[in-house]
Residue, then its C-alpha position, 0 to 999 in steps of 0.5 A: x412546436x418545432x423539431x429544434x425545440x423538441x430536441x432542445x427539450x429532450x437534451x435538457x431532460x436528459x442532461x438534468x437526469x444525468x446530473x441528478x444521477x451523478x450527483x447522487x453517485x458522488x455522495x456515496x457508494x452505489x446500492x448493494x455496497x454500502x456500509x452497515x448501519x453506523x455504530x451507536x454510542x451504546x454499541x461502542x461502549x459494549x465493545x471491548x478490546x478484550x473480544x479482539x483476538x488476533x491469535x484466533x487467525x493463527x493456524x492451529x496446527x504447528x508449522x514445525x518451524x522456528x524463528x528466533x529474532x536475536x536483533x531488530x535494527x530500525x532504519x529511519x530518519x527519526x529515532x523510535x520512541x524511548x520505550x522501543x530504542x531502549x530494549x536491548x535487542x534493539x538498534x537504530x541507524x539514521x538512514x536516507x533511503x534515497x541514498x545508496x551509501x546510506x542504505x549500505x551503511x545501514x545494512x552493514x553486519x551487526x556488532x557480532x559479526x552476522x549480517x541482517x537476514x530479514x528486511x522489512x520494507x515499510x518506508x513510503x511517502x504516501x501523497x495519494x492526493x497528488x496526480x500531476x507530473x510536477x508532484x512525481x519526483x517527490x513520490x518516485x524519490x522514495x517509493x521507487x528509487x529508495x526501493x531500488x537502493x534497498x534491493x541493491x544493498x540487500x543483493x550485497x548481503x550473504x543471504x537475505x529475505x526481502x519483505x516489501x509493503x506495497x498497497x492494495x491500491x496496485x489492485x484496486x480499479x479507480x472508480x469512474x464516477x461519470x459513468x454514474x453507476x455503470x462502473x460496477x466492477x470498479x466499486x466492489x473488488x475483492x483483493x488479495x496479495x496474489x492478485x496481478x497488478x492492474x494495467x495503467x488504464x485501470x489503475x488510480x492516477x495518483x502518484x502514489x499508486x503509480x509509484x508503488x506499482x513501479x516498486x512492486x515490479x522491481x521487488x518481483x524482478x529481484x525474487x530469486x536473485x543470487x542471495x535474495x528471496x522477495x515477497x510483497x504484502x498489500x495492506x488496505 
């Protein structure tokens, strides 16, 4: 057998082994990070929502702080369900987050003359499957420009706290499947709200993740500006 035939055989075997390993990698997580056995029907029937107590996560010792919520204003394109909007403490203002004028109008003083004090920013367009440049504007307008408009309007209030809802995607490295399991640091990553955002080289390539990262940068820079405190939470 000639050397060229041996080399071709070796290349074929290595390629076949690689493709088999890649196929396994694409079908599931690496060994060690797989989920527990799926729930059985009997197990689900035995599970009760009464056993889930979110209050257990609240610190047992008092914080000595008091919070009095007197008015809730919902800013959205569509009104909330009737069972929410009918509450006497809830009001609704139709708002286009991509318009600074619309956001300013929505954050005007309340009927009693007081200005909004805490802003929970939860608006986003979640198109996590889009990666190409022609899809960018749809995510950027809402996830970045919209956040900028809220920050600008919030700065004009006497005193405000902005709580921005980001995503865990800004700190979760994207998996590199072609490494067929040698990307272990990207497959089991504990995350927290205090983690620093990833560099763009390790971040997911989706328009959603990248626009949320840009929005985080805007919010971080706005914290401490005159009359404004800002913070970020990362669900997921």
